MDAnalysis code that builds the backbone (N, CA, C; Angstrom):
import MDAnalysis as mda
import numpy as np

u = mda.Universe.empty(303, n_residues=101, atom_resindex=np.repeat(np.arange(101), 3), trajectory=True)
u.add_TopologyAttr("name", ["N", "CA", "C"] * 101)
u.add_TopologyAttr("resid", np.arange(1, 102))
u.add_TopologyAttr("resname", ["UNK", "UNK", "UNK", "UNK", "UNK", "UNK", "UNK", "UNK", "UNK", "UNK", "UNK", "UNK", "UNK", "UNK", "UNK", "UNK", "UNK", "UNK", "UNK", "UNK", "UNK", "UNK", "UNK", "UNK", "UNK", "UNK", "UNK", "UNK", "UNK", "UNK", "UNK", "UNK", "UNK", "UNK", "UNK", "UNK", "UNK", "UNK", "UNK", "UNK", "UNK", "UNK", "UNK", "UNK", "UNK", "UNK", "UNK", "UNK", "UNK", "UNK", "UNK", "UNK", "UNK", "UNK", "UNK", "UNK", "UNK", "UNK", "UNK", "UNK", "UNK", "UNK", "UNK", "UNK", "UNK", "UNK", "UNK", "UNK", "UNK", "UNK", "UNK", "UNK", "UNK", "UNK", "UNK", "UNK", "UNK", "UNK", "UNK", "UNK", "UNK", "UNK", "UNK", "UNK", "UNK", "UNK", "UNK", "UNK", "UNK", "UNK", "UNK", "UNK", "UNK", "UNK", "UNK", "UNK", "UNK", "UNK", "UNK", "UNK", "UNK"])
u.atoms.positions = np.array([
    [-12.868, 17.202, 15.084],
    [-11.447, 17.568, 15.300],
    [-10.901, 17.886, 14.013],
    [-9.689, 18.282, 14.067],
    [-8.865, 18.062, 12.888],
    [-7.031, 17.831, 13.363],
    [-6.540, 18.376, 12.401],
    [-4.861, 18.157, 12.451],
    [-4.519, 18.808, 13.877],
    [-3.560, 18.135, 14.869],
    [-3.312, 18.693, 16.041],
    [-3.833, 18.737, 17.312],
    [-5.184, 17.669, 17.232],
    [-6.173, 17.882, 18.014],
    [-5.689, 15.887, 18.629],
    [-5.455, 15.869, 19.675],
    [-5.767, 14.285, 20.445],
    [-6.388, 14.086, 21.044],
    [-7.677, 13.654, 21.085],
    [-8.664, 12.595, 22.236],
    [-8.618, 11.756, 22.355],
    [-7.707, 10.735, 22.322],
    [-7.935, 9.612, 22.074],
    [-8.222, 9.148, 23.698],
    [-7.824, 9.856, 24.960],
    [-8.124, 9.387, 26.012],
    [-9.664, 9.543, 26.341],
    [-10.267, 10.847, 25.563],
    [-11.634, 10.439, 25.593],
    [-12.372, 9.959, 24.893],
    [-11.923, 9.680, 23.877],
    [-12.632, 8.774, 23.048],
    [-12.502, 7.362, 23.395],
    [-11.291, 6.937, 24.376],
    [-11.472, 5.682, 25.097],
    [-12.091, 5.749, 26.529],
    [-12.903, 6.924, 26.807],
    [-13.336, 7.195, 27.656],
    [-12.790, 6.704, 29.381],
    [-11.596, 7.586, 29.251],
    [-10.980, 7.355, 30.513],
    [-10.585, 8.649, 31.265],
    [-10.918, 10.286, 30.843],
    [-10.638, 11.360, 31.283],
    [-11.893, 11.429, 32.189],
    [-13.300, 11.297, 31.409],
    [-14.329, 11.876, 32.155],
    [-15.407, 10.584, 31.843],
    [-15.274, 9.595, 32.341],
    [-16.179, 8.479, 31.493],
    [-18.104, 9.062, 32.030],
    [-18.411, 8.635, 30.516],
    [-19.496, 8.873, 30.163],
    [-20.293, 7.538, 30.234],
    [-21.598, 7.094, 30.478],
    [-22.227, 6.024, 30.337],
    [-22.240, 5.351, 29.207],
    [-22.439, 6.374, 28.211],
    [-22.660, 5.896, 26.291],
    [-20.858, 6.310, 25.881],
    [-19.681, 7.050, 26.326],
    [-18.893, 7.043, 26.085],
    [-18.773, 8.372, 25.174],
    [-17.622, 8.508, 24.528],
    [-17.692, 9.570, 23.606],
    [-17.290, 9.050, 22.207],
    [-18.316, 9.643, 21.041],
    [-17.830, 9.416, 19.707],
    [-17.150, 10.908, 19.244],
    [-16.011, 10.561, 18.325],
    [-15.574, 11.649, 17.723],
    [-15.816, 11.711, 16.401],
    [-15.816, 12.929, 15.702],
    [-16.719, 13.224, 14.156],
    [-15.975, 14.441, 13.925],
    [-15.734, 14.079, 12.726],
    [-15.098, 15.606, 11.757],
    [-16.503, 16.193, 11.218],
    [-16.403, 17.079, 11.466],
    [-18.036, 17.973, 11.048],
    [-17.277, 18.526, 9.417],
    [-18.164, 19.255, 8.594],
    [-18.029, 19.876, 7.748],
    [-17.731, 20.737, 7.127],
    [-16.713, 21.760, 6.714],
    [-16.864, 23.229, 7.216],
    [-17.363, 24.131, 6.096],
    [-17.642, 25.518, 6.019],
    [-18.016, 26.006, 5.228],
    [-17.677, 25.688, 3.690],
    [-16.341, 25.540, 4.063],
    [-15.703, 25.605, 2.694],
    [-15.839, 23.914, 1.947],
    [-16.409, 23.089, 2.823],
    [-17.176, 21.691, 2.241],
    [-18.123, 22.457, 1.615],
    [-19.131, 23.079, 2.395],
    [-20.820, 23.537, 1.878],
    [-20.496, 24.285, 0.680],
    [-19.278, 25.203, 0.585],
    [-19.599, 26.255, -0.645],
    [-19.401, 25.193, -1.942],
    [-18.370, 24.568, -1.480],
    [-17.675, 23.391, -2.853],
    [-18.907, 22.475, -3.244],
    [-19.750, 22.333, -2.250],
    [-20.997, 21.641, -2.648],
    [-20.354, 19.675, -2.055],
    [-19.790, 19.902, -1.409],
    [-19.234, 18.505, -1.087],
    [-20.418, 17.773, -0.622],
    [-20.596, 16.770, -1.192],
    [-21.817, 15.907, -0.560],
    [-21.444, 15.295, 0.748],
    [-22.658, 14.845, 1.443],
    [-22.592, 14.237, 2.628],
    [-22.025, 13.097, 2.234],
    [-21.994, 12.014, 1.484],
    [-21.497, 10.927, 1.186],
    [-19.900, 11.332, 1.128],
    [-19.540, 12.283, 0.351],
    [-18.207, 12.689, 0.191],
    [-17.465, 12.974, 1.476],
    [-18.186, 13.469, 2.407],
    [-18.261, 14.463, 3.650],
    [-17.949, 12.822, 4.869],
    [-18.439, 12.118, 4.560],
    [-18.664, 10.506, 5.412],
    [-17.110, 9.831, 4.921],
    [-17.202, 9.737, 3.752],
    [-15.581, 9.138, 3.342],
    [-14.743, 10.006, 3.722],
    [-14.689, 10.921, 3.818],
    [-13.396, 11.879, 4.041],
    [-13.171, 11.462, 5.735],
    [-14.138, 11.748, 6.410],
    [-14.399, 11.715, 7.757],
    [-13.910, 9.934, 8.160],
    [-14.188, 9.232, 7.630],
    [-13.451, 7.838, 7.760],
    [-12.128, 7.421, 7.295],
    [-11.646, 8.352, 6.478],
    [-10.261, 8.252, 5.781],
    [-9.242, 9.092, 7.162],
    [-10.188, 10.061, 7.531],
    [-9.098, 10.915, 8.398],
    [-8.882, 10.065, 9.617],
    [-9.846, 9.380, 10.280],
    [-9.525, 8.272, 11.535],
    [-8.779, 7.263, 11.153],
    [-9.004, 6.612, 9.888],
    [-8.644, 5.421, 9.412],
    [-7.003, 5.645, 9.327],
    [-6.660, 6.719, 8.720],
    [-5.107, 7.057, 8.769],
    [-4.568, 7.919, 9.580],
    [-5.248, 8.613, 10.200],
    [-4.456, 9.469, 11.565],
    [-3.725, 8.719, 12.704],
    [-2.464, 9.436, 12.717],
    [-1.895, 8.205, 13.306],
    [-2.333, 8.316, 15.092],
    [-2.818, 9.213, 15.733],
    [-3.662, 9.268, 16.848],
    [-4.603, 8.352, 17.313],
    [-5.538, 8.304, 15.920],
    [-6.881, 7.786, 15.937],
    [-6.999, 6.275, 15.458],
    [-6.202, 5.765, 14.417],
    [-6.107, 4.955, 13.722],
    [-6.496, 3.600, 14.583],
    [-5.847, 3.676, 15.614],
    [-6.642, 1.993, 16.749],
    [-7.642, 2.461, 17.431],
    [-7.969, 3.637, 17.909],
    [-9.625, 4.311, 18.575],
    [-10.438, 3.660, 17.584],
    [-10.150, 3.879, 15.915],
    [-11.220, 3.783, 15.032],
    [-11.338, 2.440, 14.765],
    [-10.081, 1.695, 14.835],
    [-10.015, 0.176, 14.357],
    [-10.716, -0.524, 15.472],
    [-10.499, -0.249, 16.680],
    [-11.046, -0.950, 18.025],
    [-12.288, -1.065, 18.172],
    [-12.785, 0.166, 17.963],
    [-14.264, 0.252, 18.407],
    [-14.900, 1.020, 17.426],
    [-16.101, 1.473, 18.362],
    [-17.522, 2.299, 17.249],
    [-16.982, 3.567, 17.844],
    [-15.982, 4.057, 17.908],
    [-15.972, 5.558, 18.577],
    [-15.655, 6.900, 18.049],
    [-15.795, 6.174, 16.578],
    [-15.589, 7.716, 15.433],
    [-16.546, 7.456, 14.803],
    [-17.185, 8.265, 13.943],
    [-17.622, 9.001, 12.810],
    [-18.721, 9.345, 13.163],
    [-19.433, 10.371, 12.150],
    [-21.080, 10.483, 12.486],
    [-21.575, 9.444, 12.617],
    [-21.541, 8.154, 11.338],
    [-22.292, 7.527, 11.522],
    [-22.606, 6.588, 13.014],
    [-21.539, 6.185, 13.853],
    [-21.432, 5.873, 14.490],
    [-22.275, 6.110, 15.951],
    [-22.131, 7.616, 15.611],
    [-22.903, 8.601, 16.647],
    [-24.504, 8.252, 16.657],
    [-24.576, 7.654, 15.684],
    [-26.446, 7.479, 15.336],
    [-26.593, 6.323, 16.055],
    [-25.423, 5.011, 16.333],
    [-26.417, 3.892, 16.753],
    [-26.827, 4.014, 18.058],
    [-26.047, 4.431, 19.022],
    [-26.388, 4.492, 20.104],
    [-28.099, 5.400, 20.182],
    [-28.051, 6.449, 19.795],
    [-28.872, 7.000, 19.692],
    [-30.442, 6.197, 18.965],
    [-30.041, 6.160, 18.035],
    [-31.191, 5.173, 17.637],
    [-31.602, 4.148, 18.485],
    [-30.624, 3.392, 19.264],
    [-31.065, 2.274, 20.229],
    [-31.887, 2.743, 21.228],
    [-31.543, 3.913, 21.936],
    [-31.823, 4.478, 23.050],
    [-33.333, 5.162, 22.569],
    [-33.530, 5.799, 21.232],
    [-34.500, 6.006, 20.613],
    [-35.876, 4.902, 20.447],
    [-34.838, 3.864, 20.042],
    [-36.110, 2.617, 19.583],
    [-36.471, 2.138, 20.649],
    [-35.999, 2.275, 22.105],
    [-36.246, 1.676, 23.613],
    [-37.215, 2.390, 23.940],
    [-37.216, 3.928, 23.661],
    [-38.055, 4.588, 24.449],
    [-39.023, 4.985, 23.526],
    [-39.451, 4.830, 22.922],
    [-40.620, 4.650, 21.992],
    [-41.551, 3.260, 22.156],
    [-40.781, 2.139, 22.188],
    [-41.352, 0.977, 22.449],
    [-42.610, 0.979, 23.593],
    [-42.083, 1.533, 24.331],
    [-42.680, 1.434, 25.817],
    [-43.410, 2.450, 26.353],
    [-44.568, 2.842, 25.744],
    [-44.946, 4.020, 26.433],
    [-45.526, 4.792, 27.498],
    [-45.021, 6.049, 28.307],
    [-44.794, 6.740, 29.273],
    [-45.972, 6.453, 29.646],
    [-46.451, 6.390, 30.949],
    [-47.937, 6.130, 31.744],
    [-48.459, 7.366, 31.252],
    [-48.441, 8.545, 30.876],
    [-48.974, 9.886, 30.992],
    [-49.319, 9.373, 29.453],
    [-48.951, 8.811, 28.559],
    [-49.269, 8.669, 27.238],
    [-50.331, 7.691, 26.912],
    [-50.010, 6.657, 27.517],
    [-50.311, 5.487, 27.790],
    [-52.187, 5.350, 28.751],
    [-52.614, 6.112, 29.336],
    [-53.734, 6.288, 29.927],
    [-54.955, 6.769, 28.870],
    [-54.369, 8.064, 27.992],
    [-55.210, 8.277, 27.072],
    [-55.994, 7.144, 26.133],
    [-54.775, 7.010, 25.779],
    [-54.686, 5.686, 24.567],
    [-55.613, 4.393, 25.250],
    [-55.289, 4.063, 26.174],
    [-56.092, 2.920, 26.481],
    [-57.442, 3.172, 27.024],
    [-57.952, 4.561, 27.631],
    [-58.943, 4.251, 27.659],
    [-59.724, 4.883, 26.507],
    [-61.011, 4.156, 26.677],
    [-61.964, 4.136, 25.429],
    [-62.334, 5.738, 25.306],
    [-62.795, 6.238, 24.295],
    [-63.051, 7.387, 23.844],
    [-64.337, 7.692, 24.440],
    [-64.978, 8.879, 24.887],
    [-66.036, 9.272, 24.856],
    [-66.876, 10.438, 24.223],
    [-67.985, 9.821, 23.324],
    [-68.432, 10.721, 22.420],
    [-69.540, 11.291, 22.774],
    [-69.835, 10.919, 23.864],
    [-71.417, 11.843, 24.239],
    [-71.211, 13.166, 24.686],
])
């Protein structure tokens, strides 16, 4: 997202509701990469963009609907939930004793 984009209705999950909602991010551009801008600097700039942008400041302040960091939170929770309970396909070979004969 950049200047001129207003996706507040999407970030508020009002247009096309998704179970986990939407999260707005600002991607690094090729110029950032060419200028060797670090990930830490890019994350700080992304945070500043959402904090000070007139359209996104309220969405950024009221919830975790913005920044790439917020994108990882639901992903990691879902990933941890999925790997903590093995699927039957994997559980069966693991719980069956090995037969070395």
